[in-house]
VEXDREN-2710 file (C-alpha; in Angstrom, 1 decimal):
% VEXDREN-2710
k/r/px/py/pz
1/MET/79.4/-117.9/159.4
2/THR/81.0/-115.4/157.1
3/ASN/83.3/-112.7/158.6
4/LEU/82.0/-109.2/158.0
5/ILE/84.2/-106.2/158.2
6/ALA/82.9/-102.7/157.9
7/HIS/83.9/-100.9/154.7
8/LYS/83.2/-97.4/153.4
9/ASN/80.9/-98.4/150.6
10/ALA/79.6/-101.6/152.0
11/VAL/80.6/-104.4/154.3
12/PHE/83.6/-106.5/153.2
13/GLN/82.8/-110.1/153.5
14/LYS/85.5/-112.8/154.1
15/LEU/84.2/-116.1/152.9
16/PRO/85.4/-119.2/154.7
17/LEU/86.3/-122.3/152.7
18/THR/85.4/-125.8/154.1
19/ALA/88.1/-128.3/154.1
20/GLY/88.9/-129.9/150.8
21/SER/87.3/-127.1/148.8
22/SER/88.8/-124.3/146.7
23/PHE/85.4/-122.6/146.1
24/ILE/82.0/-122.4/147.9
25/VAL/78.7/-124.0/146.9
26/LYS/75.9/-123.5/149.5
27/ARG/72.3/-123.1/150.0
28/TYR/71.2/-120.1/152.2
29/GLU/67.8/-120.0/153.8
30/SER/66.6/-117.0/155.8
31/PRO/63.2/-115.3/156.4
32/TYR/64.4/-112.0/155.0
33/PHE/68.1/-112.4/153.9
34/GLU/69.6/-110.2/156.6
35/THR/73.1/-109.9/155.2
36/PRO/73.8/-106.2/154.8
37/TRP/75.0/-104.3/151.7
38/HIS/78.4/-106.1/151.3
39/PHE/81.0/-107.0/148.8
40/HIS/83.9/-109.6/148.6
41/GLU/86.9/-110.6/146.5
42/GLU/85.1/-113.7/145.1
43/TYR/83.0/-113.8/142.1
44/GLU/79.4/-114.9/142.9
45/LEU/76.7/-116.7/141.1
46/VAL/73.3/-116.4/142.8
47/PHE/70.3/-118.6/142.0
48/CYS/67.2/-117.2/143.8
49/GLU/65.7/-120.5/144.4
50/ARG/62.6/-119.5/146.5
51/GLY/61.0/-116.2/147.3
52/PHE/61.1/-112.7/145.8
53/GLY/62.1/-109.2/146.9
54/LYS/64.5/-106.4/146.1
55/LYS/68.1/-106.4/144.9
56/PHE/70.8/-103.9/144.9
57/ILE/73.8/-104.7/142.6
58/GLY/76.4/-101.9/142.0
59/ASN/74.1/-98.8/141.6
60/SER/71.2/-100.7/140.3
61/PHE/68.0/-101.2/142.3
62/SER/65.2/-103.6/141.0
63/ASP/63.0/-106.4/142.0
64/TYR/64.3/-110.0/141.9
65/GLN/62.0/-112.8/141.1
66/GLU/62.0/-116.5/142.1
67/GLY/64.2/-118.4/139.7
68/GLU/66.5/-115.5/138.8
69/ILE/70.2/-116.1/138.4
70/ALA/72.7/-113.2/138.7
71/PHE/76.5/-113.3/138.2
72/ILE/78.2/-110.7/140.3
73/GLY/81.8/-109.6/139.9
74/LYS/84.4/-109.3/142.6
75/ASN/84.2/-106.3/145.0
76/ILE/80.8/-105.3/143.7
77/PRO/78.5/-104.2/146.5
78/HIS/75.3/-106.1/146.5
79/LEU/72.2/-106.9/148.6
80/PHE/69.2/-109.2/148.2
81/LYS/66.3/-108.4/150.5
82/ALA/63.4/-110.9/150.6
83/ASP/60.0/-109.5/150.6
84/ASP/58.3/-109.9/154.0
85/SER/55.0/-111.1/152.4
86/PHE/56.6/-114.4/151.2
87/TYR/57.7/-115.6/154.6
88/GLN/54.3/-114.5/156.0
89/ALA/52.4/-116.3/153.3
90/TYR/54.5/-119.4/153.4
91/ALA/55.5/-119.7/157.0
92/GLN/57.0/-123.2/156.5
93/GLN/59.2/-122.1/153.5
94/LYS/61.9/-119.6/154.1
95/PRO/63.3/-117.7/151.0
96/SER/66.4/-119.5/149.8
97/SER/69.1/-119.1/147.3
98/ILE/72.0/-121.3/146.0
99/VAL/75.3/-119.5/145.8
100/ILE/78.6/-120.3/144.1
101/GLN/81.6/-118.2/145.1
102/PHE/85.1/-118.5/143.7
103/SER/88.2/-116.2/143.6
104/GLU/90.1/-115.3/140.5
105/ASP/93.1/-117.5/141.6
106/PHE/91.1/-120.4/143.2
107/LEU/92.9/-122.8/140.7
108/GLY/96.2/-120.8/140.6
109/LYS/97.0/-117.2/139.7
110/ASP/97.3/-117.8/136.0
111/PHE/94.2/-120.1/135.6
112/PHE/91.9/-117.5/133.9
113/ASN/94.9/-116.3/131.8
114/SER/95.3/-119.7/130.2
115/PRO/94.3/-119.9/126.5
116/GLU/91.4/-122.1/127.1
117/MET/89.9/-119.5/129.5
118/VAL/90.2/-116.4/127.3
119/THR/86.5/-116.1/126.7
120/MET/85.5/-116.9/130.4
121/LYS/88.0/-114.1/131.3
122/LYS/85.9/-111.6/129.2
123/ILE/82.8/-112.7/131.1
124/LEU/84.5/-112.0/134.4
125/VAL/85.2/-108.5/133.1
126/LEU/81.6/-108.0/132.1
127/SER/80.5/-109.2/135.6
128/LYS/81.8/-105.9/137.0
129/ASN/78.4/-104.6/136.1
130/GLY/76.6/-107.6/137.4
131/LEU/74.9/-110.0/134.8
132/LEU/71.5/-111.6/134.6
133/VAL/71.6/-115.0/133.1
134/LEU/68.7/-115.6/130.8
135/GLY/67.1/-118.2/128.4
136/LYS/68.3/-121.8/127.9
137/THR/71.6/-120.9/129.7
138/HIS/69.6/-119.9/132.8
139/GLU/67.8/-123.3/132.7
140/HIS/71.0/-125.3/132.3
141/ILE/72.9/-123.4/135.0
142/ARG/70.0/-123.6/137.4
143/GLN/70.0/-127.4/137.1
144/ILE/73.7/-127.7/137.5
145/MET/73.7/-125.5/140.7
146/ILE/71.0/-127.8/142.2
147/GLU/73.0/-130.9/141.4
148/MET/76.3/-129.3/142.9
149/LEU/74.6/-129.4/146.3
150/GLU/74.5/-133.2/146.2
151/ILE/78.1/-133.9/145.1
152/ASN/81.5/-132.9/146.3
153/ASN/85.2/-132.6/145.3
154/ILE/85.9/-133.4/141.7
155/GLY/82.3/-133.7/140.8
156/ARG/81.6/-130.1/142.0
157/LEU/84.7/-128.9/140.1
158/TYR/83.5/-130.6/136.9
159/LYS/80.1/-129.0/137.3
160/LEU/81.7/-125.5/137.8
161/PHE/83.6/-126.0/134.5
162/GLU/80.4/-126.8/132.8
163/ILE/79.0/-123.5/134.1
164/PHE/82.2/-121.7/132.8
165/MET/81.6/-123.3/129.4
166/LEU/77.9/-122.2/129.3
167/LEU/78.7/-118.7/130.3
168/SER/81.6/-118.4/127.8
169/ASN/79.5/-119.6/124.8
170/CYS/76.2/-117.9/125.3
171/ASP/74.6/-114.6/124.3
172/GLU/72.0/-114.6/127.0
173/LEU/73.6/-112.3/129.6
174/GLN/72.1/-109.0/130.5
175/PRO/74.1/-106.2/132.4
176/ILE/72.4/-105.2/135.6
177/SER/74.3/-102.1/136.8
178/PRO/74.9/-99.2/134.4
179/SER/78.0/-98.1/136.3
180/ILE/80.8/-100.0/137.9
181/ILE/80.7/-99.5/141.7
182/SER/83.4/-101.0/143.9
183/GLY/83.7/-101.3/147.7
184/ILE/87.0/-99.9/148.8
185/ASN/87.6/-98.4/152.2
186/ILE/87.0/-99.6/155.8
187/ASN/84.8/-97.1/157.8
188/ASP/81.2/-96.3/157.6
189/SER/79.2/-99.2/156.0
190/VAL/76.6/-98.8/158.9
191/LYS/75.6/-95.5/157.4
192/MET/74.8/-96.8/154.0
193/ASN/73.0/-99.8/155.3
194/SER/70.8/-97.7/157.6
195/VAL/70.0/-95.5/154.7
196/LEU/69.0/-98.5/152.5
197/ASP/66.9/-100.1/155.2
198/TYR/65.1/-96.8/156.0
199/THR/64.4/-96.1/152.4
200/LEU/63.2/-99.6/151.7
201/GLN/60.7/-99.2/154.5
202/HIS/59.5/-95.7/153.8
203/PHE/59.9/-95.0/150.1
204/ARG/56.2/-94.8/149.7
205/GLU/56.0/-91.9/152.2
206/ASP/57.3/-88.4/152.1
207/ILE/61.0/-88.7/152.9
208/SER/63.0/-85.6/153.5
209/ILE/66.7/-85.5/152.9
210/ALA/67.1/-84.1/156.5
211/GLN/65.5/-87.2/158.0
212/VAL/67.8/-89.6/156.1
213/ALA/70.8/-87.4/156.7
214/ALA/70.1/-87.6/160.5
215/LEU/70.5/-91.4/160.2
216/SER/74.0/-90.9/158.8
217/HIS/74.8/-88.1/161.3
218/LEU/75.5/-85.8/158.4
219/SER/74.1/-82.4/157.3
220/ALA/71.7/-82.5/154.3
221/SER/74.4/-81.2/151.9
222/ALA/77.0/-83.6/153.2
223/PHE/74.6/-86.5/152.9
224/CYS/73.7/-85.7/149.3
225/ARG/77.4/-85.8/148.4
226/TYR/78.0/-88.9/150.4
227/PHE/75.1/-90.8/148.8
228/LYS/76.0/-89.6/145.3
229/SER/79.7/-90.8/145.8
230/ARG/78.6/-94.3/146.7
231/THR/75.8/-94.9/144.2
232/GLN/76.4/-92.3/141.4
233/LYS/72.7/-91.3/141.9
234/THR/71.0/-88.5/143.7
235/PHE/69.0/-89.7/146.8
236/LEU/65.8/-88.2/145.3
237/GLY/66.4/-90.1/142.0
238/PHE/67.0/-93.2/143.9
239/VAL/63.7/-92.9/145.8
240/ILE/61.8/-92.3/142.5
241/GLU/63.5/-95.4/141.0
242/MET/62.3/-97.5/144.0
243/ARG/58.7/-96.1/143.7
244/LEU/58.7/-96.8/139.9
245/ASN/59.9/-100.4/140.4
246/GLU/57.2/-100.9/143.0
247/SER/54.6/-99.4/140.6
248/ARG/55.7/-101.8/137.9
249/ARG/55.3/-104.7/140.3
250/LEU/51.8/-103.6/141.3
251/LEU/50.8/-103.2/137.7
252/ARG/51.9/-106.7/137.0
253/GLU/50.6/-108.5/140.1
254/THR/47.5/-106.6/141.2
255/ASN/44.2/-105.3/139.8
256/LEU/44.6/-101.9/141.4
257/SER/43.9/-99.0/139.1
258/ILE/46.7/-96.9/137.7
259/LEU/45.6/-94.0/139.9
260/GLU/45.5/-96.2/143.0
261/ILE/49.0/-97.5/142.2
262/CYS/50.2/-93.9/141.6
263/TYR/49.3/-92.9/145.2
264/GLU/50.2/-96.3/146.7
265/CYS/53.8/-95.8/145.5
266/GLY/54.2/-92.3/146.8
267/PHE/53.5/-90.1/143.9
268/LYS/51.4/-87.1/144.3
269/ASN/49.7/-86.7/141.0
270/LEU/49.0/-89.0/138.0
271/SER/50.5/-86.9/135.2
272/ASN/53.9/-86.8/137.0
273/PHE/53.7/-90.5/137.7
274/ASN/53.0/-91.2/133.9
275/ARG/55.8/-88.9/132.8
276/LEU/58.4/-90.5/135.1
277/PHE/57.3/-94.0/134.3
278/ARG/57.5/-93.4/130.6
279/LYS/61.0/-91.9/131.0
280/GLN/62.2/-94.9/133.0
281/PHE/60.5/-97.7/131.0
282/GLN/59.8/-96.1/127.6
283/GLN/56.1/-96.8/127.8
284/ASN/53.3/-95.5/130.0
285/PRO/51.7/-97.6/132.9
286/MET/48.7/-98.5/130.7
287/GLU/50.9/-99.7/127.9
288/PHE/53.1/-101.7/130.3
289/ARG/50.0/-103.5/131.9
290/ARG/48.6/-104.2/128.4
291/ASN/52.0/-105.7/127.2
292/GLN/51.9/-108.0/130.3
293/GLY/48.6/-109.4/128.9
294/LEU/46.6/-108.1/131.8
END
């Protein structure tokens, strides 16, 4: 079990090493991925092996798909929340992920400052925004991560070096979070987690700032300042972003009409939905669906 300590922006997670290991390679299986919004000093490579849902990395909120690989920098708050429908539809198969976690000094404090690791050190800097691993690099790393579960000691270290080489020499990394957000202070992570959980459950409905502020035991104005300081977004802007991401998923995965999707995601009129969708994704909902080949 990991050790979770409450922090101001998220929960600080202390990651235990097993005997004979300097870094962590593990498969996690859970119906919903209950780990709260958290951060840790280790870098993390996450392969979403089975299932789908929502992810928060830094101040980015989006869907994650089965097979996705993300590289998350140290102290970057993040959360993966599996969609309930997967576990309900495949009761014998829990959502799962394979995770590699390593500290910057796991092979000595100067390891990433060595001449051979200069390029990888640049990737570590880029990971402060979170990175999606794409293309052929994604396929190679996915296979390596699966293989690492079956070997240990020197074999795992050798495979980790293979991953470093692939990351260092590829141009298939896509930033996730537009801003760098770091977890820093011990205090009120429960507030932020309650806000995220409530918003995930109710973003399709009318949500008043007063309702959410009450969860945090703050006035409406204090809550707005609190939320902006932790995400660099307004709460209303965050709710709209969640609705737009959900509308994009429904456009891609269902036969619902655009008007039905508009109301299903919590928008009140079609013209406003179309305007916000175009602003976020540089195309209107009809164009998006057409470009998906639907």
